[in-house]
N, C-alpha and C positions, 0 to 999 in steps of 0.2 A: 504493500500500500504506500502510495507516494504522499508527500505532504500536500496539503491543500494550498490553493493560491493565496488565501488570506494569511496562511501561516508564513509564507515566503515573501510577501509583498515588501515589507520593510527591509528585509535582508537583501532582496534583489536591488532595491533602490540604493541601499548603502554601498553596494559595490560600485555603482555608477557615480555616486557622490564622492567616494574616496578617489575614484579615477579622475574626477573633475578637479580635485585638489591638486593632483600632480600636474594638470594642465596649468593651473594657477601658479604653482611654484616654478614650473618651467618658464612661463612667461616672465615671472619675477627675476629669474636668473639672467635672462637676456636684457630686460629693461633696467634692472638694478646695476648690472655690470656696466651698461652704457652710461648710466648716471654717474657712477664712480669715475669712469674714464673722462667724463666732462668736468671733473674737478670737485665732485661732491664729497664732503667729509663723511666717512662711514659712521663715526660715532654720533655726529649731529643727526644724520639721516635716521639712524636706529633710535635715537632719543625721541625724535618727533613721531616716528612710527609707533613706538611702544606706548607713549603717553596718550596720543590721540586715539589709537586703537582701543586702549583700555577704556577710555571715556565712552566711545561709541558702543563697545560691548555692554557696558553698564546701562546705557540708554536703551539698547536693544532688549536687554533682559527685563528692564522695567516696562518696556512697551508690551512685552509678552505677558506681563502681570505675574511673573514668577516671584515668589516670596524669598527674601534673603535670610531665611532662618537656617543657619548652619549650626549643627550640634557641636558642642565642644570636643567630643570624641573624634571629630573629623578635622579639627584644626591642624594637627600635625601633618595629616595626609595632604591637605590643601597646600600647606606651606612647603612640603616636599615637592609637590608638582610645580609650584611657582619657582622654587630654586632650580629644579631640573630644566624648566623653560629658560631661566636666566643663563644657565650654563650652555644650553643649546644655542641660544641667540648670540650671546657674547663670544662663546667659544668659536663659532663659525667665523665671526668677524676677526678675532685675534689670530686664528689659525692661518687665514689668508694673508696676514702680514708677514708670516715666516715661511710658508710653503706655497708652491704654485697651485693654481686652480685645478690643474690636472691631478696632482697628488691628492688634493682635498677631495675631489670628486670620487676618486677610487675608494675612499673610506665610506662614503655615504651608503652604498648598497648593503653594507654590513648591519645597518639598523634593524632590518627584520630578523637577522640572526640573533642579535642581542635581545630583542623583544620576545622572540619565541622561547629562547632558553630561560629568560627570567620569568616569563609567564607560566611555563611548565614547572619551574622550580617552586613558585608560590601557589601552584595548584589552580590557576585560572583556566587552564585548558589542558587537553590531553596531547601527548606526543605521539607521533606515528612516523613510520618510515617514509610514507608517501608525502607527508607534509614537509619533512626535512629535504627530501629529494626535490620537490617543487620549488621551495625557497632557495635551495642550493643552485638549481639551474638558473633561476631568475637572477640571483646575485652574480653568478658567473657570467651571464650575458651582459649585465650592466657594467661589470668590471672590464669585460672585453671591449665594450664600446669606449671606455675611458682610457684604456691602456694601449690599444693597438694604434700604432702610428702616432703616438703622442709627441707633442712639441718639446723642445728643450726646456729643462727646469733650471736654467741658469739664474732666474730671478729669485730663487729661494735663498733667504738670508740665514735661516736657522732651522734645518730639517729636523733634528732631534726634538727641539722645543715645539715646533709646529706639529709634529707627529703626536706628541703627548697631548697637546691641546685638542687636536681634531679627534683623537681617540676618546677623550673625555666628552666631547660634544656628541659623538655618535652614541656612546653609552647613555648619555643623559636623555637623548631623544627617544631611544628605545625604551628606557625605564619610565619615561614620562607617560607613554602610551599605556604601559602596564599599570602604573600607579593610579592613573585616572580611571581605569576600568571599574574598580569597585565603587568609586564615587558616582559613576554614571548609573549604577544600579540603585542608588538612593536618591539622587537629585537629577533635575532636568539638565540636558546637555548645555543649555545656555548659561545656567547658573554656575556649572562646573567650570566652563571655559572662562567666564567673566572673573570668577574669584581667583583662580590660579594665574590667569594672565595679569590681573592687577597686581598680584603679589610679585610675579616675575618682573613686571615693569617697575615696581618699587625698587628692586635690586638694581635694575638697569639705570634708573634715575639717580640713585646714589652714586654709582660708578661714574656716570657721565658728568654729574655735578662736581665730583671730585676732580675730574680731568679739566673741567671748565675753569676751576680756580687757578690751575697752573698754566693754562694755555687758552685764553679767550680770544677768539677770532670772529669779529662781527660779520665779516664777509662769509665765513663758513656757516654761521647760523642763519644767514639770509639765503643759503643754498646757492651762493654765487650769483643770485639774481637770474638764474637760468630757468626758463620756463619748462624745459624738458625735465630737469631734475625735480621740479615741483610736481609735474605730472607723474613722474615715476614714483614720487612719494605718495601721491593720491592712490595710484594703483596698488602700491605695497600695503597701504592701510586698508582700503576697502575690499580688495580682491584677495591679496596674498596673506592677509592677517585676519580681518573680521570675518569674512566668509570662510576662508580656508580652515581656520582653527575651530570655528563653530561646526563646520562640516565634519572635521576629524572627530570631534566629540560626539556628534550625532551618529555618525557611522560606527564609531567605536562602541556605542551603546548596543549595537546590533551584531557586531562582528568581533571575533577574537583578536587580541593584539597582533598575533602572527599574520593574520590576513590583512588587518589594517595597515601594517607597516610593509607588507610584501609589495603593495602597490607602489612604494617609493622606488622600487627598481625600474618602474616604468617611466620615471621622470626623464632619464637621458633620452629615451625613445621619443617622448613628447617634445623635448628640446630640439631634437634633430628635425622632427616634422615641422615645428614652428620656424626653425631656421630655413627650411626649404621653402615654406610658403611665404614668410615675411621677408627674409633676407636673400632668397633665391640661392641658398647654399646647396651645392651638389652633395647628395648622400654618398658616403664612401662604402666600400665593401665591408669594412669592420662594423660600421653602423648598421648596415643591412643584416649581417649575420648576427651581431649581438642583439639587435632588436627582435629578431625572430626567436632567439633563444630565451629572451626575457618573456615574450608572449607565451612560449611553451611552458615555462616555469610557472607563470601566473595561472594558466589554464589548469595545470596539475594541482596547484595549491587551492584554487577555488573549488575544484572538483572534490578535493579531500574535505573541505569545509562543508560542502553540500552532503557528502556521504556521512560525516559525523552527525550533522543535524538530522538527517533521515534516520540514522540508527537510534539517536536519542528519542526521536518522535515515536518510532516503532516500539521502543522499550516502554515509554510512557503509556502508549495505547494498550500494550499487553498487561501492564500493571493495573490500569483502570478496568480492563476486561475481567481480570481475576478478582478485583475488588467487587465488581458488580455481581459476579457469580457467587461470591462468598456471602453477599448481603441479600441475595434473592431468596424468596420463600422456597422451602423444600430442598435447599442446598445441603448435600451430604458430602463431607470430605472423604477422600480416598483413605481406606484403611491400610 
């Protein structure tokens, strides 16, 4: 017996939602990179992005009419999610100051590996050979895209330090998805995202204000007066932050952490397609092969998610059937 359409509606939508997030992030990688190339200060950019995004998330949560009643027993968990977000956001920024974007990108597909291992360790989901195979294939395809025919990394100033920072960033993002999962079972996705994002932005605000004391540049805080940089900031706030992180939370309330993060391996593929459409960049052999491998891995991983959900549903149906038989009049247990 298969699951009913009603049973699968939200989960089906969640897959498409989390895929749309990768499109948003891929667009941000292209737009944000161009903004930095035009002289935008990364710390100022991220300060504006975090503070304004937090304000809009709070407004969105209030618009939905969600109550801000957080029980004290969840304070630490929300604080942990906020700190992990801070490490993820600032870690990505700092890592790119010491290592090349190519080396940085190679580490990102390992996020689903971190999330899967941690999720299984804390008992949020079950491990299976097929799940590990699917994620491994997707990660391998993403790494292939980033490492095949890569450019020189002569711009790297401190590879050991940059590697340590990007490792922390990857672990933080994987753990964030796992840490938020139990909260999503208690609170609405909008309130979860708003609370931990505001906490993470608080950490970011403290860091940026500390840097501002030692080096204040009015031109940098005006984003060089460049319209493109301001438009990139608007995109990063509305699309790559407010929508994307709320979408991650909503999808995460319906999907396991391993599935939620597995789609991050699709980001290099989306970036390639956007580069082709927007910048008219020719797709290389490595990108074509790697993208195909990523798609294969995602298909295997999603199928395993479906199989686990189907088995759980059948088990529940069997238990309910036995309970109905036990409670029915004239029921006699086997001797």
